[in-house]
N, C-alpha and C positions, 0 to 999 in steps of 0.2 A: 240087237242093242250094241254088240261088240264093234260093229262097223259104223256106228253112228258118228257123224261129225256135226258140230254146231258152229256156224259162221255168224258173226255180227256184221251186218251190212250198214256201213255209215250212211246216213241219209241227209246230212247237213244239219242246220240249226235254226232256231226261232228265238224270238224275245218275248218275255212276258214280265210283269211286275212281280216283285218278290212277295207282295201281299197276296197274289194269287197262288204262288207256290205254297206259302205258309199262311193258311186262312186266318185272318185276324191277328197275326203274329208279326209277319214280316221278317226283317226289315224290308221297306219298300225300295223301289228303284228298279232299273232294268236289269234282268238276268237273261243271258243268252244260254239256252240249254240245248243239248243234242237230241236228235231223233234218229232211231235206227230200226232196222228190221232184223229178224232173227231167221236164218235159214237152218233147218234141221234136215240134214242129208241122211236119210234113214233107209234101211233095206226095203221098207214098205212104201217109200215115195220120198219126194222132195217137198217139204213143208215150209212155207214162208209165214212166219208169225208177224203180222203188221207190215205195212208197206210205206210208212212215212207220209210225207206231204208232197203235194204237187205245187211246184213253185209258182207256176202261172196262176193257179187258183188263189194261193195266198197273196200274191201281189195284187190281184184284182179285188179280192174280197176282204182280206185281213192284212193290209199292208203294214199296219202298225206292229206287226209281229216280225217285221224285217227279216224275211226269209233269206238264208244263205245256203246255196246248194249248187255244186258243180255237176258236170255231166257224169263224172264217176260216182256221184252221190245219188243219182237216180237209180231206180231198181234195175233197169237194163245195164247201166254203167257199173254198179256194184256186182251184179252177176258176172259180167265180163271179166272182172278182176280174178275170179276163181275159175275162169274157163267155162262158164255156164251161160246158156241162153234162156230168156223168159219162157219159151215154149216147153222147156224141160220141167218147169215147176208143176207138180201134180195137185198140190193143195195150197190155198191161201187160208190162213186162219187169222181172223181179225179179233183182237181183244175186244174192240168196240169200234164204232163207226164215226168217231170224231175225225176231222179233216186231216190231222197230222198222224193218223194210224191206218188210213185207207187210201191215201192219195196215189199210190202206185198200183192198186189192184187191176186197173184197166190194162196194164202192160202184160198181165199174166193170163193170157187169152185161153189157155188150155187147162187151167187149173179149176178144180172143184173148190168152191168157197164154203168153209166151215165157219159157222157163227151161231151164237145164242139166238133162239127164235125170238125172245123178247127184245133183243138188241136190234134186229132187223126191222121189227115193227116200230120201235121207237125212232129209228133213223128215218123211216118213211113218214112218220107223224110225230115229229118232235114237239116237246113242250116249247112255249114261246121263248122262254129264257135259254133254250138250248139251240136256237136257230143258227147261230155262228158256228158252234161246235159241229153240227151236223150239216154245214153248208156245202160240203163237196159231195155231191150225190153221184159222181161218175162211177163209183163202185157198183151202182145199181142199174146203170144204163144198159138197156138191151138194144143193140144195133148190129149192123153187119160185121163190125170189127170185134165187139165184145158183148157177148151174151152171157152173163154170169150164171153158173150152175151151182145152186145152193144145196148144202146139206145142213139143215137146221138141227141144233142141239139144245138140250136142257140138262141141268145138273152137271156134276163132275163127270168127265168122259175121258177114257184112255183112247186117243186117236190112232195110235200105233204103239207097238210094244215099247213101254218105258217112256212114252210122251203123253202127258196128262194135262187136260184143261181143268182148271179149278175155278168154280163160280166165286167171284169176288165183286158183287154189286155194290153200288153206292155212288161211284163216279158216274156210271150210267146204269140203267136197269139190267142190262145183260152182259155185264163185264166179265171177261175171262182172264185169268193169269195162267201161265203155262210152267209146268215142271218137266225137265228132260233128265233122264237117268243115262249116264255114260259109264263106260267100262273103266276108264283111266283116271277119273276124278270124281269129286262130290257131284250130286245132282245140281243142276242149274235151275233156280226158280226165278222166272221173269215175271216181275210184279205188274208190268204194264202200268196204267194209270191208276191202279188201286194204291200205289205209293210211288210218288215221283222221285224221291231222293232218300239217301241214308239219313239225312237230317229229319225229314218228315217222320221216319220210323222212330229215330231217337227221341224226338220231341213229342211223339204221339199226336202229330198235327197234320190233319188232311189238307188237301188243296182246296181252293175256294170253288172250283168247278166240280159240281156234284148235283145229282138228282135227290140224294137222300144222304145227309151227313151221318146219321146214326149207323146206317148200313155201311157207310165208308169207313168208320171206325171199327165196326165189327169185322170188315174184310182185312183191314190192316192187322188186327189181332190174329185172324186166321192165318195170314202170311207168316207172322211170327211163329205160330204153332207149327205150321207145315215145315218151315225152315228148321226148327229145333228137332222135330220128330224125325225128319228125313235127313238131318245133317246136311242141308243144302245151302249153297251159296246163293245169296240174293243179288239179282241184277235189276237195277232200277231204271225206269223208263227215261227220265229227263234229268239226270244228275251229272252236271258237268264235271264235278270233282271226281267222282267214282269212275266216270267214262274214261278218264285219262289212263286208268289202269286196265281197262277191258282190252282183251286181244281182238283186234279188228281184222276183217277179211283183207287179203287172202289167208291170214292165219286162221286157225280153227281150234276148237276144243274137242277132245275125244276121250 
């Protein structure tokens, strides 16, 4: 754990309406929000938590989300900023399989993919209303270039010393958040889409995208509890205001 470094890899940004971020609360109107990946460079491996969106896919299928992404904001480009190649990544950890969290999986051809068993099943057979969320299936394509190797998980799991996946369902059926312990600072608790922003947490207001709103609220309560008990700092998935203060790669937390 002493040698662990955490890098936040900027993945560009998308647009959604404020009523989707704050369900039935708003205010409405376009909100541009960040997408990023988390690289945990650990003595036991190099773990990437979420891989952002694929710009070509979003432009083709969800153009109304107005993707902005430079070459440096792709997974290969972001890794290059810290002197790393995609082939060095040992594990991909997907919080869930919505298009803006798995769009770069196909770049990480040597990695084992860790995911909740229920999430993989849901992504392969989504509910009708989840079709656009699960529209990018490239993470699961088996071909000569990318044949994913899965390690299916259930429950809370320590995937490496001091790196924990915490079940936070509701947004999707198999959603995971991640807690990383470090030697030189407070633990880092990455909410993923169990909580988009600090304001969601403060207002106790979930996002409109969910499979189970009651479970979504329970998961937000769990994140509060974990953060308090572990004295952890919360890092939100799509919070433009908080994101300004986050240290982005090539800088790192340790």
